[in-house]
OpenMM code with the backbone's topology and positions (N, CA, C; nanometers):
from openmm import Vec3, app, unit

residues = "UNK UNK UNK UNK UNK UNK UNK UNK UNK UNK UNK UNK UNK UNK UNK UNK UNK UNK UNK UNK UNK UNK UNK UNK UNK UNK UNK UNK UNK UNK UNK UNK UNK UNK UNK UNK UNK UNK UNK UNK UNK UNK UNK UNK UNK UNK UNK UNK UNK UNK UNK UNK UNK UNK UNK UNK UNK UNK UNK UNK UNK UNK UNK UNK UNK UNK UNK UNK UNK UNK UNK UNK UNK UNK UNK UNK UNK UNK UNK UNK UNK UNK UNK UNK UNK UNK UNK UNK UNK UNK".split()
positions = [
    Vec3(0.6514, -1.0027, 0.5361),
    Vec3(0.6611, -0.8594, 0.5561),
    Vec3(0.5806, -0.8220, 0.6811),
    Vec3(0.6447, -0.7497, 0.7705),
    Vec3(0.5798, -0.7010, 0.8928),
    Vec3(0.5344, -0.5566, 0.8703),
    Vec3(0.4532, -0.5004, 0.9611),
    Vec3(0.4154, -0.3602, 0.9467),
    Vec3(0.5361, -0.2661, 0.9393),
    Vec3(0.6393, -0.2918, 1.0174),
    Vec3(0.7601, -0.2082, 1.0137),
    Vec3(0.8307, -0.2213, 0.8795),
    Vec3(0.8411, -0.3443, 0.8290),
    Vec3(0.9032, -0.3659, 0.6982),
    Vec3(0.8234, -0.2990, 0.5876),
    Vec3(0.6911, -0.3012, 0.5986),
    Vec3(0.6069, -0.2337, 0.4996),
    Vec3(0.6341, -0.0841, 0.5003),
    Vec3(0.6376, -0.0231, 0.6180),
    Vec3(0.6670, 0.1203, 0.6269),
    Vec3(0.8049, 0.1527, 0.5708),
    Vec3(0.9030, 0.0697, 0.6010),
    Vec3(1.0380, 0.0906, 0.5477),
    Vec3(1.0385, 0.0804, 0.3954),
    Vec3(0.9657, -0.0183, 0.3409),
    Vec3(0.9587, -0.0359, 0.1957),
    Vec3(0.8873, 0.0821, 0.1292),
    Vec3(0.7818, 0.1321, 0.1918),
    Vec3(0.7123, 0.2497, 0.1380),
    Vec3(0.8052, 0.3700, 0.1342),
    Vec3(0.8778, 0.3926, 0.2440),
    Vec3(0.9707, 0.5055, 0.2497),
    Vec3(1.0809, 0.4920, 0.1452),
    Vec3(1.1348, 0.3711, 0.1299),
    Vec3(1.2420, 0.3480, 0.0322),
    Vec3(1.1911, 0.3688, -0.1102),
    Vec3(1.0699, 0.3216, -0.1390),
    Vec3(1.0136, 0.3391, -0.2732),
    Vec3(0.9906, 0.4862, -0.3033),
    Vec3(0.9391, 0.5602, -0.2051),
    Vec3(0.9166, 0.7028, -0.2247),
    Vec3(1.0484, 0.7754, -0.2491),
    Vec3(1.1502, 0.7431, -0.1737),
    Vec3(1.2813, 0.8053, -0.1898),
    Vec3(1.3413, 0.7712, -0.3261),
    Vec3(1.3331, 0.6457, -0.3665),
    Vec3(1.3882, 0.6026, -0.4950),
    Vec3(1.3142, 0.6648, -0.6134),
    Vec3(1.1868, 0.6982, -0.5946),
    Vec3(1.1076, 0.7576, -0.7023),
    Vec3(1.1593, 0.8956, -0.7409),
    Vec3(1.2244, 0.9641, -0.6483),
    Vec3(1.2828, 1.0964, -0.6733),
    Vec3(1.1846, 1.1899, -0.7440),
    Vec3(1.0587, 1.1863, -0.6995),
    Vec3(0.9578, 1.2767, -0.7542),
    Vec3(0.8860, 1.2258, -0.8780),
    Vec3(0.9282, 1.1123, -0.9344),
    Vec3(0.8613, 1.0556, -1.0516),
    Vec3(0.7313, 0.9894, -1.0058),
    Vec3(0.6143, 1.0425, -1.0449),
    Vec3(0.4879, 0.9869, -0.9961),
    Vec3(0.4658, 0.8409, -1.0333),
    Vec3(0.5171, 0.7948, -1.1469),
    Vec3(0.4996, 0.6555, -1.1878),
    Vec3(0.5721, 0.5585, -1.0963),
    Vec3(0.6774, 0.6049, -1.0293),
    Vec3(0.7574, 0.5181, -0.9428),
    Vec3(0.7188, 0.5282, -0.7953),
    Vec3(0.6228, 0.6155, -0.7640),
    Vec3(0.5759, 0.6296, -0.6259),
    Vec3(0.4959, 0.5070, -0.5852),
    Vec3(0.4848, 0.4788, -0.4539),
    Vec3(0.4026, 0.3659, -0.4092),
    Vec3(0.2595, 0.3813, -0.4605),
    Vec3(0.2059, 0.2718, -0.5169),
    Vec3(0.0738, 0.2799, -0.5770),
    Vec3(-0.0279, 0.1828, -0.5238),
    Vec3(0.0156, 0.0675, -0.4752),
    Vec3(-0.0786, -0.0325, -0.4278),
    Vec3(-0.0050, -0.1332, -0.3400),
    Vec3(-0.0713, -0.1713, -0.2323),
    Vec3(-0.0212, -0.2770, -0.1446),
    Vec3(-0.1146, -0.3956, -0.1648),
    Vec3(-0.0604, -0.5095, -0.2074),
    Vec3(-0.1416, -0.6298, -0.2188),
    Vec3(-0.0991, -0.7259, -0.1084),
    Vec3(-0.1982, -0.7924, -0.0483),
    Vec3(-0.1697, -0.8796, 0.0659),
    Vec3(-0.2527, -1.0074, 0.0569),
    Vec3(-0.1870, -1.1207, 0.0728),
    Vec3(-0.2568, -1.2490, 0.0784),
    Vec3(-0.3387, -1.2536, 0.2073),
    Vec3(-0.4605, -1.3043, 0.1994),
    Vec3(-0.5569, -1.3004, 0.3108),
    Vec3(-0.5015, -1.3478, 0.4440),
    Vec3(-0.4392, -1.4645, 0.4464),
    Vec3(-0.3872, -1.5182, 0.5726),
    Vec3(-0.2763, -1.4298, 0.6289),
    Vec3(-0.1937, -1.3754, 0.5420),
    Vec3(-0.0871, -1.2857, 0.5872),
    Vec3(-0.1481, -1.1590, 0.6473),
    Vec3(-0.2568, -1.1119, 0.5881),
    Vec3(-0.3257, -0.9939, 0.6408),
    Vec3(-0.3764, -1.0217, 0.7817),
    Vec3(-0.4477, -1.1307, 0.7983),
    Vec3(-0.5077, -1.1638, 0.9276),
    Vec3(-0.4012, -1.1846, 1.0339),
    Vec3(-0.2943, -1.2555, 0.9990),
    Vec3(-0.1939, -1.2930, 1.0979),
    Vec3(-0.0885, -1.1859, 1.1236),
    Vec3(-0.0617, -1.0975, 1.0255),
    Vec3(0.0516, -1.0058, 1.0407),
    Vec3(0.0174, -0.8609, 1.0079),
    Vec3(-0.0223, -0.8350, 0.8855),
    Vec3(-0.0291, -0.6960, 0.8389),
    Vec3(-0.1500, -0.6157, 0.8842),
    Vec3(-0.2522, -0.6794, 0.9385),
    Vec3(-0.3658, -0.6015, 0.9874),
    Vec3(-0.3216, -0.5084, 1.0998),
    Vec3(-0.2049, -0.5325, 1.1563),
    Vec3(-0.1495, -0.4477, 1.2614),
    Vec3(-0.1086, -0.3093, 1.2139),
    Vec3(-0.1139, -0.2824, 1.0837),
    Vec3(-0.0795, -0.1489, 1.0353),
    Vec3(-0.1900, -0.0485, 1.0668),
    Vec3(-0.3018, -0.0964, 1.1138),
    Vec3(-0.4171, -0.0128, 1.1483),
    Vec3(-0.4605, 0.0723, 1.0290),
    Vec3(-0.5113, 0.0068, 0.9252),
    Vec3(-0.5520, 0.0787, 0.8053),
    Vec3(-0.6753, 0.1639, 0.8294),
    Vec3(-0.6991, 0.2552, 0.7378),
    Vec3(-0.8173, 0.3411, 0.7454),
    Vec3(-0.9068, 0.3132, 0.6253),
    Vec3(-1.0335, 0.3450, 0.6409),
    Vec3(-1.1294, 0.3363, 0.5313),
    Vec3(-1.2314, 0.4467, 0.5541),
    Vec3(-1.2055, 0.5642, 0.4952),
    Vec3(-1.2922, 0.6790, 0.5155),
    Vec3(-1.4259, 0.6617, 0.4430),
    Vec3(-1.4212, 0.6025, 0.3240),
    Vec3(-1.5417, 0.5779, 0.2433),
    Vec3(-1.5242, 0.4444, 0.1728),
    Vec3(-1.6340, 0.3755, 0.1491),
    Vec3(-1.6248, 0.2448, 0.0842),
    Vec3(-1.5627, 0.2539, -0.0549),
    Vec3(-1.5958, 0.3578, -0.1306),
    Vec3(-1.5412, 0.3693, -0.2660),
    Vec3(-1.3945, 0.4111, -0.2662),
    Vec3(-1.3427, 0.4501, -0.1510),
    Vec3(-1.2034, 0.4909, -0.1382),
    Vec3(-1.1131, 0.3732, -0.1047),
    Vec3(-1.1707, 0.2690, -0.0484),
    Vec3(-1.0959, 0.1486, -0.0174),
    Vec3(-1.0158, 0.1552, 0.1116),
    Vec3(-0.9634, 0.0426, 0.1480),
    Vec3(-0.8778, 0.0265, 0.2650),
    Vec3(-0.7410, 0.0857, 0.2324),
    Vec3(-0.6865, 0.1674, 0.3220),
    Vec3(-0.5603, 0.2358, 0.2948),
    Vec3(-0.4678, 0.2347, 0.4160),
    Vec3(-0.3389, 0.2350, 0.3854),
    Vec3(-0.2341, 0.2544, 0.4859),
    Vec3(-0.1453, 0.3654, 0.4331),
    Vec3(-0.1326, 0.4728, 0.5113),
    Vec3(-0.0532, 0.5895, 0.4709),
    Vec3(-0.1010, 0.6434, 0.3355),
    Vec3(-0.2302, 0.6351, 0.3127),
    Vec3(-0.2984, 0.6807, 0.1909),
    Vec3(-0.2651, 0.5994, 0.0670),
    Vec3(-0.2085, 0.4806, 0.0847),
    Vec3(-0.1850, 0.3877, -0.0252),
    Vec3(-0.2919, 0.2789, -0.0140),
    Vec3(-0.3616, 0.2517, -0.1225),
    Vec3(-0.4690, 0.1529, -0.1215),
    Vec3(-0.4138, 0.0119, -0.0972),
    Vec3(-0.4924, -0.0685, -0.0240),
    Vec3(-0.4563, -0.2060, 0.0089),
    Vec3(-0.5605, -0.2987, -0.0519),
    Vec3(-0.5172, -0.3994, -0.1243),
    Vec3(-0.6055, -0.5042, -0.1740),
    Vec3(-0.5688, -0.6335, -0.1031),
    Vec3(-0.6671, -0.6927, -0.0373),
    Vec3(-0.6470, -0.8177, 0.0357),
    Vec3(-0.7286, -0.9263, -0.0313),
    Vec3(-0.6677, -1.0411, -0.0546),
    Vec3(-0.7410, -1.1523, -0.1147),
    Vec3(-0.6618, -1.2808, -0.1112),
    Vec3(-0.7333, -1.3908, -0.1218),
    Vec3(-0.6679, -1.5216, -0.1139),
    Vec3(-0.5752, -1.5466, -0.2322),
    Vec3(-0.5989, -1.4806, -0.3444),
    Vec3(-0.5129, -1.5010, -0.4614),
    Vec3(-0.4072, -1.3921, -0.4760),
    Vec3(-0.4054, -1.2968, -0.3828),
    Vec3(-0.3063, -1.1888, -0.3873),
    Vec3(-0.1719, -1.2391, -0.3354),
    Vec3(-0.0674, -1.1785, -0.3839),
    Vec3(0.0669, -1.2007, -0.3313),
    Vec3(0.1005, -1.0777, -0.2473),
    Vec3(0.1624, -1.0942, -0.1324),
    Vec3(0.1972, -0.9806, -0.0484),
    Vec3(0.3147, -0.9069, -0.1119),
    Vec3(0.2870, -0.7847, -0.1607),
    Vec3(0.3919, -0.7042, -0.2225),
    Vec3(0.3472, -0.5592, -0.2365),
    Vec3(0.4416, -0.4762, -0.2703),
    Vec3(0.4199, -0.3333, -0.2897),
    Vec3(0.4442, -0.3013, -0.4361),
    Vec3(0.3477, -0.2353, -0.4999),
    Vec3(0.3581, -0.2010, -0.6410),
    Vec3(0.3742, -0.0504, -0.6598),
    Vec3(0.4464, -0.0124, -0.7645),
    Vec3(0.4533, 0.1288, -0.8010),
    Vec3(0.3198, 0.1684, -0.8644),
    Vec3(0.3005, 0.2970, -0.8839),
    Vec3(0.1790, 0.3433, -0.9506),
    Vec3(0.1723, 0.2916, -1.0937),
    Vec3(0.2856, 0.2861, -1.1613),
    Vec3(0.2879, 0.2351, -1.2986),
    Vec3(0.2476, 0.0876, -1.3015),
    Vec3(0.2959, 0.0091, -1.2055),
    Vec3(0.2622, -0.1333, -1.1993),
    Vec3(0.1157, -0.1544, -1.1599),
    Vec3(0.0651, -0.0702, -1.0712),
    Vec3(-0.0712, -0.0852, -1.0205),
    Vec3(-0.1758, -0.0380, -1.1203),
    Vec3(-0.1404, 0.0584, -1.2037),
    Vec3(-0.2380, 0.1126, -1.2971),
    Vec3(-0.3572, 0.1705, -1.2228),
    Vec3(-0.4750, 0.1435, -1.2733),
    Vec3(-0.5976, 0.1964, -1.2125),
    Vec3(-0.6356, 0.1260, -1.0825),
    Vec3(-0.5739, 0.0117, -1.0545),
    Vec3(-0.6120, -0.0641, -0.9347),
    Vec3(-0.5835, 0.0113, -0.8056),
    Vec3(-0.4862, 0.1024, -0.8042),
    Vec3(-0.4529, 0.1755, -0.6828),
    Vec3(-0.5142, 0.3144, -0.6754),
    Vec3(-0.5822, 0.3553, -0.7821),
    Vec3(-0.6401, 0.4899, -0.7880),
    Vec3(-0.7604, 0.5003, -0.6948),
    Vec3(-0.7920, 0.6168, -0.6439),
    Vec3(-0.7250, 0.7440, -0.6673),
    Vec3(-0.5963, 0.7535, -0.5840),
    Vec3(-0.4930, 0.8057, -0.6462),
    Vec3(-0.3649, 0.8199, -0.5809),
    Vec3(-0.3591, 0.9500, -0.5004),
    Vec3(-0.2869, 0.9432, -0.3908),
    Vec3(-0.2676, 1.0592, -0.3046),
    Vec3(-0.1219, 1.0639, -0.2621),
    Vec3(-0.0821, 1.1750, -0.2044),
    Vec3(0.0507, 1.1828, -0.1456),
    Vec3(0.0560, 1.0855, -0.0287),
    Vec3(0.1675, 1.0178, -0.0158),
    Vec3(0.1815, 0.9207, 0.0917),
    Vec3(0.1898, 0.9923, 0.2257),
    Vec3(0.1063, 0.9493, 0.3178),
    Vec3(0.1044, 1.0078, 0.4523),
    Vec3(0.2294, 0.9658, 0.5293),
    Vec3(0.2680, 1.0476, 0.6232),
    Vec3(0.3822, 1.0156, 0.7097),
    Vec3(0.3482, 0.9001, 0.8028),
    Vec3(0.4507, 0.8335, 0.8530),
    Vec3(0.4297, 0.7263, 0.9520),
    Vec3(0.3657, 0.7868, 1.0743),
    Vec3(0.2787, 0.7086, 1.1348),
    Vec3(0.2116, 0.7557, 1.2569),
    Vec3(0.2793, 0.6984, 1.3772),
] * unit.nanometer
topology = app.Topology()
chain = topology.addChain("A")
for resn in residues:
    res = topology.addResidue(resn, chain)
    for name in ("N", "CA", "C"):
        topology.addAtom(name, app.Element.getBySymbol(name[0]), res)
């Protein structure tokens, strides 16, 4: 997944959710090497440490045991909280 593919997947998930908060984008998980080599180009933000690393206001978890994928809020549970409205592409 490239940064462009991630943005496309976020937009598609938001559209498919049709306003259902459980189906909205909830968490982006990324395998460490994939983050370093590819996805760090999304230029994530981190306003506060307790808020976590975010792209378009969706929390990102990076780790060696993570699989690179996009989860809905229902799938992410508390791991993606606090949830916010997804920011527009920059």
